[in-house]
Each structure stands twice: as C-alpha cells, then as structure tokens.
All heavy atoms as a GROMACS GRO file, in nm:
protein
  608
    1MET      N    1  17.339  15.507   4.559
    1MET     CA    2  17.472  15.525   4.618
    1MET      C    3  17.569  15.432   4.547
    1MET      O    4  17.546  15.312   4.537
    1MET     CB    5  17.465  15.497   4.768
    1MET     CG    6  17.599  15.505   4.836
    1MET     SD    7  17.591  15.503   5.015
    1MET     CE    8  17.563  15.332   5.049
    2ASN      N    9  17.678  15.487   4.498
    2ASN     CA   10  17.781  15.410   4.430
    2ASN      C   11  17.898  15.391   4.525
    2ASN      O   12  17.968  15.488   4.559
    2ASN     CB   13  17.824  15.485   4.303
    2ASN     CG   14  17.922  15.407   4.221
    2ASN    OD1   15  18.011  15.342   4.274
    2ASN    ND2   16  17.907  15.417   4.091
    3ILE      N   17  17.921  15.268   4.569
    3ILE     CA   18  18.023  15.240   4.670
    3ILE      C   19  18.163  15.276   4.623
    3ILE      O   20  18.245  15.322   4.703
    3ILE     CB   21  18.015  15.094   4.721
    3ILE    CG1   22  18.101  15.074   4.846
    3ILE    CG2   23  18.056  14.997   4.612
    3ILE    CD1   24  18.050  15.144   4.966
    4SER      N   25  18.193  15.261   4.495
    4SER     CA   26  18.327  15.295   4.447
    4SER      C   27  18.351  15.446   4.454
    4SER      O   28  18.462  15.490   4.484
    4SER     CB   29  18.350  15.242   4.306
    4SER     OG   30  18.266  15.304   4.213
    5ILE      N   31  18.246  15.524   4.430
    5ILE     CA   32  18.259  15.670   4.444
    5ILE      C   33  18.278  15.707   4.590
    5ILE      O   34  18.363  15.790   4.624
    5ILE     CB   35  18.137  15.741   4.382
    5ILE    CG1   36  18.138  15.723   4.231
    5ILE    CG2   37  18.137  15.890   4.419
    5ILE    CD1   38  18.016  15.776   4.160
    6GLU      N   39  18.199  15.646   4.679
    6GLU     CA   40  18.212  15.672   4.822
    6GLU      C   41  18.354  15.640   4.870
    6GLU      O   42  18.412  15.715   4.949
    6GLU     CB   43  18.111  15.589   4.902
    6GLU     CG   44  17.967  15.621   4.873
    6GLU     CD   45  17.910  15.733   4.957
    6GLU    OE1   46  17.969  15.766   5.061
    6GLU    OE2   47  17.807  15.788   4.918
    7LYS      N   48  18.409  15.529   4.822
    7LYS     CA   49  18.545  15.490   4.862
    7LYS      C   50  18.649  15.589   4.811
    7LYS      O   51  18.742  15.624   4.883
    7LYS     CB   52  18.577  15.349   4.812
    7LYS     CG   53  18.511  15.241   4.892
    7LYS     CD   54  18.554  15.103   4.847
    7LYS     CE   55  18.490  14.997   4.935
    7LYS     NZ   56  18.539  14.863   4.905
    8GLN      N   57  18.632  15.637   4.688
    8GLN     CA   58  18.729  15.732   4.633
    8GLN      C   59  18.724  15.865   4.708
    8GLN      O   60  18.827  15.923   4.739
    8GLN     CB   61  18.704  15.755   4.484
    8GLN     CG   62  18.806  15.848   4.420
    8GLN     CD   63  18.948  15.798   4.430
    8GLN    OE1   64  18.976  15.686   4.390
    8GLN    NE2   65  19.038  15.877   4.483
    9ILE      N   66  18.604  15.911   4.738
    9ILE     CA   67  18.591  16.036   4.814
    9ILE      C   68  18.652  16.018   4.953
    9ILE      O   69  18.722  16.106   5.004
    9ILE     CB   70  18.444  16.081   4.821
    9ILE    CG1   71  18.398  16.124   4.682
    9ILE    CG2   72  18.426  16.195   4.922
    9ILE    CD1   73  18.249  16.149   4.669
   10GLY      N   74  18.631  15.901   5.013
   10GLY     CA   75  18.691  15.872   5.143
   10GLY      C   76  18.843  15.875   5.136
   10GLY      O   77  18.910  15.929   5.226
   11LYS      N   78  18.900  15.819   5.030
   11LYS     CA   79  19.046  15.822   5.011
   11LYS      C   80  19.095  15.965   4.996
   11LYS      O   81  19.200  16.002   5.050
   11LYS     CB   82  19.086  15.740   4.888
   11LYS     CG   83  19.080  15.592   4.907
   11LYS     CD   84  19.122  15.520   4.779
   11LYS     CE   85  19.106  15.370   4.792
   11LYS     NZ   86  19.143  15.300   4.668
   12ASN      N   87  19.018  16.045   4.923
   12ASN     CA   88  19.055  16.186   4.908
   12ASN      C   89  19.057  16.256   5.043
   12ASN      O   90  19.150  16.332   5.074
   12ASN     CB   91  18.957  16.258   4.814
   12ASN     CG   92  18.963  16.209   4.672
   12ASN    OD1   93  19.058  16.143   4.630
   12ASN    ND2   94  18.860  16.240   4.595
   13ILE      N   95  18.955  16.232   5.124
   13ILE     CA   96  18.947  16.295   5.256
   13ILE      C   97  19.065  16.251   5.341
   13ILE      O   98  19.130  16.333   5.407
   13ILE     CB   99  18.812  16.264   5.324
   13ILE    CG1  100  18.699  16.335   5.249
   13ILE    CG2  101  18.814  16.304   5.472
   13ILE    CD1  102  18.560  16.295   5.291
   14ARG      N  103  19.097  16.122   5.341
   14ARG     CA  104  19.209  16.072   5.420
   14ARG      C  105  19.340  16.138   5.377
   14ARG      O  106  19.418  16.184   5.459
   14ARG     CB  107  19.222  15.920   5.407
   14ARG     CG  108  19.344  15.865   5.481
   14ARG     CD  109  19.361  15.715   5.466
   14ARG     NE  110  19.255  15.648   5.538
   14ARG     CZ  111  19.171  15.559   5.484
   14ARG    NH1  112  19.183  15.522   5.359
   14ARG    NH2  113  19.078  15.504   5.557
   15ARG      N  114  19.363  16.144   5.246
   15ARG     CA  115  19.486  16.203   5.194
   15ARG      C  116  19.497  16.351   5.234
   15ARG      O  117  19.602  16.396   5.282
   15ARG     CB  118  19.488  16.190   5.041
   15ARG     CG  119  19.607  16.255   4.973
   15ARG     CD  120  19.604  16.238   4.823
   15ARG     NE  121  19.477  16.268   4.759
   15ARG     CZ  122  19.432  16.391   4.732
   15ARG    NH1  123  19.504  16.496   4.764
   15ARG    NH2  124  19.315  16.408   4.673
   16LEU      N  125  19.388  16.424   5.220
   16LEU     CA  126  19.388  16.566   5.254
   16LEU      C  127  19.402  16.588   5.405
   16LEU      O  128  19.470  16.681   5.449
   16LEU     CB  129  19.262  16.633   5.201
   16LEU     CG  130  19.252  16.637   5.048
   16LEU    CD1  131  19.110  16.670   5.004
   16LEU    CD2  132  19.351  16.735   4.989
   17ARG      N  133  19.338  16.501   5.484
   17ARG     CA  134  19.350  16.512   5.631
   17ARG      C  135  19.494  16.491   5.673
   17ARG      O  136  19.549  16.567   5.753
   17ARG     CB  137  19.260  16.407   5.698
   17ARG     CG  138  19.275  16.402   5.849
   17ARG     CD  139  19.188  16.297   5.912
   17ARG     NE  140  19.210  16.162   5.864
   17ARG     CZ  141  19.313  16.084   5.897
   17ARG    NH1  142  19.408  16.129   5.979
   17ARG    NH2  143  19.323  15.961   5.850
   18LYS      N  144  19.558  16.389   5.616
   18LYS     CA  145  19.698  16.361   5.650
   18LYS      C  146  19.789  16.474   5.604
   18LYS      O  147  19.885  16.509   5.672
   18LYS     CB  148  19.742  16.228   5.591
   18LYS     CG  149  19.680  16.109   5.663
   18LYS     CD  150  19.730  15.979   5.606
   18LYS     CE  151  19.676  15.862   5.687
   18LYS     NZ  152  19.733  15.735   5.641
   19ARG      N  153  19.758  16.532   5.488
   19ARG     CA  154  19.836  16.645   5.437
   19ARG      C  155  19.833  16.761   5.536
   19ARG      O  156  19.932  16.834   5.552
   19ARG     CB  157  19.781  16.689   5.302
   19ARG     CG  158  19.859  16.805   5.239
   19ARG     CD  159  19.805  16.841   5.104
   19ARG     NE  160  19.684  16.921   5.118
   19ARG     CZ  161  19.612  16.965   5.017
   19ARG    NH1  162  19.645  16.934   4.893
   19ARG    NH2  163  19.504  17.038   5.037
   20CYS      N  164  19.720  16.777   5.605
   20CYS     CA  165  19.705  16.883   5.705
   20CYS      C  166  19.764  16.844   5.840
   20CYS      O  167  19.765  16.925   5.933
   20CYS     CB  168  19.558  16.918   5.722
   20CYS     SG  169  19.486  17.001   5.581
   21GLY      N  170  19.810  16.720   5.852
   21GLY     CA  171  19.868  16.674   5.978
   21GLY      C  172  19.766  16.647   6.087
   21GLY      O  173  19.798  16.654   6.205
   22LEU      N  174  19.643  16.614   6.047
   22LEU     CA  175  19.537  16.588   6.144
   22LEU      C  176  19.514  16.438   6.162
   22LEU      O  177  19.520  16.363   6.066
   22LEU     CB  178  19.405  16.651   6.097
   22LEU     CG  179  19.404  16.801   6.073
   22LEU    CD1  180  19.268  16.845   6.018
   22LEU    CD2  181  19.439  16.876   6.198
   23THR      N  182  19.486  16.397   6.284
   23THR     CA  183  19.443  16.261   6.310
   23THR      C  184  19.292  16.254   6.292
   23THR      O  185  19.223  16.358   6.285
   23THR     CB  186  19.476  16.218   6.454
   23THR    OG1  187  19.401  16.301   6.545
   23THR    CG2  188  19.625  16.230   6.483
   24GLN      N  189  19.238  16.133   6.286
   24GLN     CA  190  19.093  16.118   6.279
   24GLN      C  191  19.027  16.176   6.404
   24GLN      O  192  18.919  16.235   6.395
   24GLN     CB  193  19.055  15.971   6.263
   24GLN     CG  194  19.092  15.914   6.128
   24GLN     CD  195  19.063  15.766   6.118
   24GLN    OE1  196  19.046  15.696   6.217
   24GLN    NE2  197  19.058  15.717   5.994
   25GLU      N  198  19.092  16.161   6.516
   25GLU     CA  199  19.039  16.214   6.643
   25GLU      C  200  19.028  16.366   6.638
   25GLU      O  201  18.926  16.424   6.677
   25GLU     CB  202  19.130  16.171   6.758
   25GLU     CG  203  19.074  16.199   6.896
   25GLU     CD  204  18.959  16.109   6.933
   25GLU    OE1  205  18.957  15.991   6.895
   25GLU    OE2  206  18.867  16.158   7.003
   26ILE      N  207  19.133  16.432   6.589
   26ILE     CA  208  19.132  16.578   6.580
   26ILE      C  209  19.028  16.624   6.477
   26ILE      O  210  18.956  16.722   6.499
   26ILE     CB  211  19.272  16.633   6.547
   26ILE    CG1  212  19.366  16.610   6.666
   26ILE    CG2  213  19.266  16.781   6.511
   26ILE    CD1  214  19.512  16.640   6.636
   27MET      N  215  19.021  16.551   6.367
   27MET     CA  216  18.922  16.584   6.263
   27MET      C  217  18.780  16.577   6.321
   27MET      O  218  18.699  16.668   6.302
   27MET     CB  219  18.936  16.487   6.146
   27MET     CG  220  18.838  16.510   6.037
   27MET     SD  221  18.892  16.644   5.934
   27MET     CE  222  18.807  16.601   5.787
   28ALA      N  223  18.752  16.470   6.394
   28ALA     CA  224  18.620  16.454   6.456
   28ALA      C  225  18.594  16.567   6.556
   28ALA      O  226  18.483  16.623   6.560
   28ALA     CB  227  18.609  16.318   6.524
   29ALA      N  228  18.695  16.602   6.634
   29ALA     CA  229  18.679  16.709   6.733
   29ALA      C  230  18.649  16.842   6.665
   29ALA      O  231  18.562  16.917   6.710
   29ALA     CB  232  18.805  16.721   6.819
   30ARG      N  233  18.718  16.871   6.557
   30ARG     CA  234  18.693  16.996   6.484
   30ARG      C  235  18.553  16.998   6.421
   30ARG      O  236  18.487  17.101   6.418
   30ARG     CB  237  18.800  17.020   6.379
   30ARG     CG  238  18.934  17.054   6.442
   30ARG     CD  239  19.033  17.104   6.342
   30ARG     NE  240  19.159  17.134   6.406
   30ARG     CZ  241  19.266  17.176   6.341
   30ARG    NH1  242  19.262  17.190   6.210
   30ARG    NH2  243  19.377  17.201   6.407
   31LEU      N  244  18.510  16.883   6.372
   31LEU     CA  245  18.375  16.873   6.318
   31LEU      C  246  18.272  16.894   6.429
   31LEU      O  247  18.171  16.962   6.409
   31LEU     CB  248  18.354  16.738   6.249
   31LEU     CG  249  18.423  16.723   6.114
   31LEU    CD1  250  18.431  16.576   6.074
   31LEU    CD2  251  18.350  16.804   6.008
   32GLN      N  252  18.298  16.838   6.547
   32GLN     CA  253  18.206  16.854   6.661
   32GLN      C  254  18.199  17.001   6.702
   32GLN      O  255  18.090  17.053   6.727
   32GLN     CB  256  18.252  16.768   6.778
   32GLN     CG  257  18.234  16.620   6.753
   32GLN     CD  258  18.304  16.534   6.856
   32GLN    OE1  259  18.363  16.584   6.952
   32GLN    NE2  260  18.298  16.403   6.837
   33ILE      N  261  18.314  17.067   6.710
   33ILE     CA  262  18.317  17.209   6.746
   33ILE      C  263  18.237  17.292   6.646
   33ILE      O  264  18.170  17.389   6.683
   33ILE     CB  265  18.462  17.260   6.756
   33ILE    CG1  266  18.529  17.199   6.880
   33ILE    CG2  267  18.469  17.412   6.760
   33ILE    CD1  268  18.679  17.218   6.885
   34ALA      N  269  18.239  17.250   6.520
   34ALA     CA  270  18.166  17.321   6.415
   34ALA      C  271  18.018  17.286   6.414
   34ALA      O  272  17.942  17.337   6.331
   34ALA     CB  273  18.229  17.290   6.279
   35GLY      N  274  17.976  17.196   6.504
   35GLY     CA  275  17.834  17.165   6.516
   35GLY      C  276  17.790  17.034   6.455
   35GLY      O  277  17.671  17.006   6.446
   36CYS      N  278  17.884  16.952   6.413
   36CYS     CA  279  17.852  16.823   6.351
   36CYS      C  280  17.867  16.712   6.456
   36CYS      O  281  17.972  16.695   6.515
   36CYS     CB  282  17.948  16.799   6.235
   36CYS     SG  283  17.914  16.651   6.142
   37ASP      N  284  17.762  16.637   6.478
   37ASP     CA  285  17.764  16.528   6.576
   37ASP      C  286  17.827  16.404   6.510
   37ASP      O  287  17.758  16.325   6.445
   37ASP     CB  288  17.621  16.498   6.623
   37ASP     CG  289  17.618  16.394   6.733
   37ASP    OD1  290  17.721  16.377   6.801
   37ASP    OD2  291  17.513  16.331   6.750
   38ILE      N  292  17.959  16.390   6.526
   38ILE     CA  293  18.033  16.283   6.460
   38ILE      C  294  18.144  16.232   6.552
   38ILE      O  295  18.195  16.307   6.635
   38ILE     CB  296  18.091  16.334   6.326
   38ILE    CG1  297  18.134  16.219   6.236
   38ILE    CG2  298  18.202  16.435   6.348
   38ILE    CD1  299  18.161  16.261   6.093
   39THR      N  300  18.177  16.106   6.539
   39THR     CA  301  18.282  16.045   6.620
   39THR      C  302  18.404  16.012   6.535
   39THR      O  303  18.397  16.016   6.412
   39THR     CB  304  18.232  15.914   6.683
   39THR    OG1  305  18.202  15.822   6.577
   39THR    CG2  306  18.108  15.936   6.769
   40ARG      N  307  18.514  15.977   6.598
   40ARG     CA  308  18.633  15.934   6.527
   40ARG      C  309  18.602  15.811   6.444
   40ARG      O  310  18.648  15.797   6.331
   40ARG     CB  311  18.748  15.905   6.624
   40ARG     CG  312  18.880  15.882   6.549
   40ARG     CD  313  18.964  15.766   6.599
   40ARG     NE  314  18.895  15.646   6.632
   40ARG     CZ  315  18.874  15.544   6.547
   40ARG    NH1  316  18.912  15.549   6.423
   40ARG    NH2  317  18.813  15.435   6.590
   41SER      N  318  18.523  15.723   6.499
   41SER     CA  319  18.484  15.601   6.428
   41SER      C  320  18.406  15.634   6.300
   41SER      O  321  18.427  15.571   6.196
   41SER     CB  322  18.400  15.512   6.520
   41SER     OG  323  18.353  15.401   6.451
   42ALA      N  324  18.321  15.733   6.306
   42ALA     CA  325  18.245  15.774   6.188
   42ALA      C  326  18.338  15.833   6.082
   42ALA      O  327  18.321  15.808   5.963
   42ALA     CB  328  18.136  15.874   6.225
   43VAL      N  329  18.438  15.910   6.125
   43VAL     CA  330  18.537  15.964   6.031
   43VAL      C  331  18.610  15.849   5.963
   43VAL      O  332  18.629  15.850   5.841
   43VAL     CB  333  18.636  16.059   6.102
   43VAL    CG1  334  18.752  16.097   6.009
   43VAL    CG2  335  18.565  16.184   6.153
   44ALA      N  336  18.649  15.747   6.040
   44ALA     CA  337  18.717  15.630   5.983
   44ALA      C  338  18.628  15.560   5.881
   44ALA      O  339  18.675  15.519   5.774
   44ALA     CB  340  18.758  15.534   6.094
   45LYS      N  341  18.500  15.548   5.911
   45LYS     CA  342  18.407  15.482   5.818
   45LYS      C  343  18.386  15.564   5.692
   45LYS      O  344  18.375  15.508   5.584
   45LYS     CB  345  18.274  15.453   5.888
   45LYS     CG  346  18.285  15.341   5.989
   45LYS     CD  347  18.154  15.316   6.058
   45LYS     CE  348  18.171  15.202   6.159
   45LYS     NZ  349  18.046  15.175   6.231
   46ILE      N  350  18.382  15.695   5.704
   46ILE     CA  351  18.372  15.781   5.585
   46ILE      C  352  18.495  15.762   5.498
   46ILE      O  353  18.485  15.746   5.377
   46ILE     CB  354  18.355  15.930   5.626
   46ILE    CG1  355  18.217  15.954   5.686
   46ILE    CG2  356  18.380  16.022   5.506
   46ILE    CD1  357  18.200  16.088   5.754
   47GLU      N  358  18.611  15.762   5.560
   47GLU     CA  359  18.736  15.748   5.485
   47GLU      C  360  18.749  15.613   5.416
   47GLU      O  361  18.815  15.602   5.313
   47GLU     CB  362  18.856  15.771   5.577
   47GLU     CG  363  18.872  15.914   5.620
   47GLU     CD  364  18.994  15.941   5.704
   47GLU    OE1  365  19.064  15.846   5.744
   47GLU    OE2  366  19.022  16.060   5.730
   48SER      N  367  18.685  15.512   5.471
   48SER     CA  368  18.693  15.379   5.409
   48SER      C  369  18.574  15.352   5.316
   48SER      O  370  18.565  15.245   5.256
   48SER     CB  371  18.700  15.271   5.517
   48SER     OG  372  18.579  15.266   5.590
   49GLY      N  373  18.482  15.447   5.305
   49GLY     CA  374  18.367  15.430   5.217
   49GLY      C  375  18.256  15.347   5.277
   49GLY      O  376  18.164  15.306   5.208
   50GLN      N  377  18.260  15.324   5.408
   50GLN     CA  378  18.160  15.242   5.474
   50GLN      C  379  18.043  15.323   5.529
   50GLN      O  380  17.946  15.267   5.579
   50GLN     CB  381  18.223  15.164   5.590
   50GLN     CG  382  18.325  15.065   5.547
   50GLN     CD  383  18.390  14.996   5.666
   50GLN    OE1  384  18.365  15.031   5.780
   50GLN    NE2  385  18.473  14.898   5.638
   51ARG      N  386  18.055  15.455   5.525
   51ARG     CA  387  17.949  15.542   5.577
   51ARG      C  388  17.923  15.654   5.477
   51ARG      O  389  18.015  15.712   5.420
   51ARG     CB  390  17.990  15.602   5.711
   51ARG     CG  391  17.884  15.692   5.774
   51ARG     CD  392  17.941  15.756   5.901
   51ARG     NE  393  17.857  15.853   5.962
   51ARG     CZ  394  17.843  15.980   5.922
   51ARG    NH1  395  17.906  16.024   5.816
   51ARG    NH2  396  17.766  16.063   5.990
   52HIS      N  397  17.796  15.683   5.459
   52HIS     CA  398  17.754  15.791   5.370
   52HIS      C  399  17.803  15.924   5.424
   52HIS      O  400  17.803  15.947   5.545
   52HIS     CB  401  17.602  15.790   5.357
   52HIS     CG  402  17.550  15.899   5.271
   52HIS    ND1  403  17.565  15.899   5.134
   52HIS    CD2  404  17.484  16.013   5.302
   52HIS    CE1  405  17.510  16.009   5.085
   52HIS    NE2  406  17.459  16.079   5.185
   53LEU      N  407  17.843  16.012   5.336
   53LEU     CA  408  17.887  16.146   5.372
   53LEU      C  409  17.773  16.244   5.341
   53LEU      O  410  17.726  16.252   5.227
   53LEU     CB  411  18.011  16.182   5.290
   53LEU     CG  412  18.075  16.317   5.313
   53LEU    CD1  413  18.124  16.330   5.457
   53LEU    CD2  414  18.191  16.336   5.217
   54TYR      N  415  17.726  16.315   5.441
   54TYR     CA  416  17.616  16.409   5.424
   54TYR      C  417  17.669  16.545   5.378
   54TYR      O  418  17.784  16.580   5.402
   54TYR     CB  419  17.539  16.423   5.555
   54TYR     CG  420  17.471  16.295   5.594
   54TYR    CD1  421  17.530  16.208   5.686
   54TYR    CD2  422  17.351  16.258   5.537
   54TYR    CE1  423  17.471  16.088   5.720
   54TYR    CE2  424  17.289  16.137   5.570
   54TYR     CZ  425  17.351  16.054   5.662
   54TYR     OH  426  17.290  15.935   5.694
   55ALA      N  427  17.584  16.620   5.311
   55ALA     CA  428  17.624  16.748   5.253
   55ALA      C  429  17.680  16.845   5.358
   55ALA      O  430  17.782  16.910   5.333
   55ALA     CB  431  17.505  16.812   5.181
   56ASP      N  432  17.616  16.853   5.475
   56ASP     CA  433  17.667  16.944   5.577
   56ASP      C  434  17.804  16.902   5.626
   56ASP      O  435  17.891  16.985   5.654
   56ASP     CB  436  17.569  16.959   5.694
   56ASP     CG  437  17.537  16.829   5.765
   56ASP    OD1  438  17.550  16.721   5.703
   56ASP    OD2  439  17.497  16.836   5.883
   57GLU      N  440  17.830  16.771   5.634
   57GLU     CA  441  17.962  16.720   5.672
   57GLU      C  442  18.065  16.755   5.566
   57GLU      O  443  18.177  16.795   5.598
   57GLU     CB  444  17.957  16.569   5.693
   57GLU     CG  445  17.870  16.526   5.808
   57GLU     CD  446  17.845  16.377   5.812
   57GLU    OE1  447  17.860  16.308   5.709
   57GLU    OE2  448  17.808  16.328   5.921
   58LEU      N  449  18.027  16.740   5.440
   58LEU     CA  450  18.118  16.771   5.329
   58LEU      C  451  18.161  16.918   5.334
   58LEU      O  452  18.280  16.949   5.318
   58LEU     CB  453  18.051  16.740   5.196
   58LEU     CG  454  18.135  16.762   5.072
   58LEU    CD1  455  18.252  16.667   5.068
   58LEU    CD2  456  18.049  16.745   4.948
   59ILE      N  457  18.067  17.006   5.359
   59ILE     CA  458  18.098  17.149   5.367
   59ILE      C  459  18.196  17.176   5.480
   59ILE      O  460  18.296  17.248   5.463
   59ILE     CB  461  17.969  17.232   5.385
   59ILE    CG1  462  17.884  17.223   5.259
   59ILE    CG2  463  18.000  17.377   5.420
   59ILE    CD1  464  17.741  17.271   5.276
   60LEU      N  465  18.171  17.118   5.597
   60LEU     CA  466  18.260  17.139   5.712
   60LEU      C  467  18.397  17.078   5.688
   60LEU      O  468  18.499  17.139   5.721
   60LEU     CB  469  18.197  17.080   5.838
   60LEU     CG  470  18.072  17.151   5.890
   60LEU    CD1  471  18.011  17.073   6.006
   60LEU    CD2  472  18.103  17.294   5.930
   61ILE      N  473  18.402  16.959   5.630
   61ILE     CA  474  18.530  16.894   5.600
   61ILE      C  475  18.610  16.980   5.503
   61ILE      O  476  18.731  16.999   5.521
   61ILE     CB  477  18.508  16.751   5.546
   61ILE    CG1  478  18.460  16.661   5.660
   61ILE    CG2  479  18.636  16.696   5.482
   61ILE    CD1  480  18.411  16.524   5.615
   62LYS      N  481  18.545  17.033   5.400
   62LYS     CA  482  18.613  17.120   5.305
   62LYS      C  483  18.677  17.238   5.378
   62LYS      O  484  18.793  17.273   5.353
   62LYS     CB  485  18.515  17.171   5.200
   62LYS     CG  486  18.574  17.272   5.104
   62LYS     CD  487  18.463  17.350   5.035
   62LYS     CE  488  18.515  17.471   4.963
   62LYS     NZ  489  18.556  17.580   5.049
   63ASN      N  490  18.604  17.299   5.468
   63ASN     CA  491  18.655  17.415   5.541
   63ASN      C  492  18.767  17.376   5.637
   63ASN      O  493  18.869  17.446   5.644
   63ASN     CB  494  18.542  17.485   5.616
   63ASN     CG  495  18.442  17.548   5.521
   63ASN    OD1  496  18.473  17.580   5.408
   63ASN    ND2  497  18.320  17.565   5.568
   64ILE      N  498  18.751  17.268   5.709
   64ILE     CA  499  18.853  17.224   5.805
   64ILE      C  500  18.983  17.188   5.734
   64ILE      O  501  19.092  17.221   5.782
   64ILE     CB  502  18.801  17.105   5.889
   64ILE    CG1  503  18.693  17.153   5.986
   64ILE    CG2  504  18.915  17.036   5.964
   64ILE    CD1  505  18.613  17.042   6.051
   65LEU      N  506  18.972  17.124   5.619
   65LEU     CA  507  19.092  17.082   5.545
   65LEU      C  508  19.144  17.191   5.452
   65LEU      O  509  19.244  17.172   5.384
   65LEU     CB  510  19.062  16.954   5.466
   65LEU     CG  511  19.024  16.832   5.549
   65LEU    CD1  512  18.993  16.714   5.458
   65LEU    CD2  513  19.135  16.798   5.648
   66ASN      N  514  19.075  17.306   5.450
   66ASN     CA  515  19.117  17.419   5.367
   66ASN      C  516  19.146  17.374   5.224
   66ASN      O  517  19.255  17.393   5.171
   66ASN     CB  518  19.240  17.488   5.429
   66ASN     CG  519  19.268  17.621   5.364
   66ASN    OD1  520  19.177  17.689   5.319
   66ASN    ND2  521  19.394  17.659   5.359
   67THR      N  522  19.045  17.311   5.165
   67THR     CA  523  19.061  17.254   5.032
   67THR      C  524  18.945  17.296   4.943
   67THR      O  525  18.862  17.378   4.982
   67THR     CB  526  19.074  17.100   5.041
   67THR    OG1  527  19.114  17.049   4.915
   67THR    CG2  528  18.945  17.035   5.088
   68THR      N  529  18.940  17.239   4.826
   68THR     CA  530  18.832  17.269   4.731
   68THR      C  531  18.741  17.148   4.717
   68THR      O  532  18.780  17.035   4.749
   68THR     CB  533  18.889  17.303   4.592
   68THR    OG1  534  18.954  17.187   4.540
   68THR    CG2  535  18.987  17.419   4.598
   69TYR      N  536  18.622  17.172   4.664
   69TYR     CA  537  18.532  17.060   4.637
   69TYR      C  538  18.592  16.969   4.530
   69TYR      O  539  18.574  16.848   4.535
   69TYR     CB  540  18.393  17.109   4.595
   69TYR     CG  541  18.317  17.172   4.710
   69TYR    CD1  542  18.287  17.308   4.708
   69TYR    CD2  543  18.278  17.097   4.819
   69TYR    CE1  544  18.218  17.366   4.814
   69TYR    CE2  545  18.210  17.154   4.925
   69TYR     CZ  546  18.181  17.289   4.922
   69TYR     OH  547  18.113  17.346   5.026
   70ASP      N  548  18.663  17.027   4.434
   70ASP     CA  549  18.728  16.946   4.332
   70ASP      C  550  18.823  16.844   4.394
   70ASP      O  551  18.824  16.727   4.356
   70ASP     CB  552  18.804  17.032   4.231
   70ASP     CG  553  18.714  17.102   4.131
   70ASP    OD1  554  18.597  17.059   4.117
   70ASP    OD2  555  18.760  17.197   4.067
   71GLU      N  556  18.906  16.889   4.490
   71GLU     CA  557  19.000  16.796   4.554
   71GLU      C  558  18.926  16.689   4.633
   71GLU      O  559  18.971  16.575   4.638
   71GLU     CB  560  19.096  16.872   4.646
   71GLU     CG  561  19.209  16.940   4.574
   71GLU     CD  562  19.315  16.989   4.670
   71GLU    OE1  563  19.288  17.087   4.743
   71GLU    OE2  564  19.424  16.929   4.672
   72LEU      N  565  18.817  16.725   4.695
   72LEU     CA  566  18.741  16.628   4.774
   72LEU      C  567  18.666  16.529   4.686
   72LEU      O  568  18.659  16.411   4.718
   72LEU     CB  569  18.640  16.699   4.864
   72LEU     CG  570  18.693  16.769   4.987
   72LEU    CD1  571  18.583  16.851   5.054
   72LEU    CD2  572  18.752  16.669   5.084
   73LEU      N  573  18.609  16.577   4.577
   73LEU     CA  574  18.513  16.496   4.502
   73LEU      C  575  18.567  16.434   4.373
   73LEU      O  576  18.496  16.360   4.306
   73LEU     CB  577  18.389  16.580   4.469
   73LEU     CG  578  18.316  16.638   4.590
   73LEU    CD1  579  18.202  16.726   4.545
   73LEU    CD2  580  18.266  16.527   4.681
   74THR      N  581  18.691  16.464   4.337
   74THR     CA  582  18.747  16.408   4.215
   74THR      C  583  18.756  16.256   4.226
   74THR      O  584  18.809  16.202   4.323
   74THR     CB  585  18.886  16.466   4.184
   74THR    OG1  586  18.870  16.606   4.162
   74THR    CG2  587  18.948  16.403   4.063
   75VAL      N  588  18.700  16.190   4.126
   75VAL     CA  589  18.700  16.044   4.123
   75VAL      C  590  18.778  16.000   4.001
   75VAL      O  591  18.746  16.039   3.888
   75VAL     CB  592  18.555  15.989   4.119
   75VAL    CG1  593  18.554  15.839   4.107
   75VAL    CG2  594  18.476  16.036   4.240
   76ALA      N  595  18.881  15.918   4.023
   76ALA     CA  596  18.961  15.865   3.912
   76ALA      C  597  18.876  15.774   3.827
   76ALA      O  598  18.792  15.699   3.877
   76ALA     CB  599  19.082  15.790   3.966
   77LYS      N  600  18.895  15.782   3.697
   77LYS     CA  601  18.815  15.699   3.604
   77LYS      C  602  18.895  15.585   3.551
   77LYS      O  603  19.009  15.581   3.543
   77LYS     CB  604  18.761  15.784   3.491
   77LYS     CG  605  18.663  15.888   3.542
   77LYS     CD  606  18.606  15.969   3.429
   77LYS     CE  607  18.513  16.074   3.488
   77LYS     NZ  608  18.438  16.143   3.393
   0.00000   0.00000   0.00000
C-alpha cells in the first residue's frame, strides 16, 4: 500500500463529492443504501488517505459520483 497514492485518490474522491454537492454524511448514506457497510467517519478517513479503499467501495463511489475510474484514480506525478 502506497500512502501517497491513497491520499491522492482520497483527494480525488473529496473533490468529486463536493462537485456533486454531497456531504460526507450523504455519501455514506448512499453507499449504505447501495449495500456498503460504511460510516461518515470512514468516508472522511478514505478522503484523507487514512483508510484503505476496497474495490466494491470504489465501484459504488464511481457510480454515486457519476464519474470515471480515470477521474477517481488519476495520481499526479
């Protein structure tokens, strides 16, 4: 696990979530409705790079934010 990559992906998620006008609470609620057992606190930790992002969460986040994997996973070099 590369912490700098985790942090960049978290920043991407935060930026895209805000672009959609969603709070962390709403994001967590939408993930829960989609079947993901996650809290607002976990969303905050993902966005700050403090928590690992699982593949199923990534898929749901992509769908909720109506974005592409490129936008989620692009890491500045």
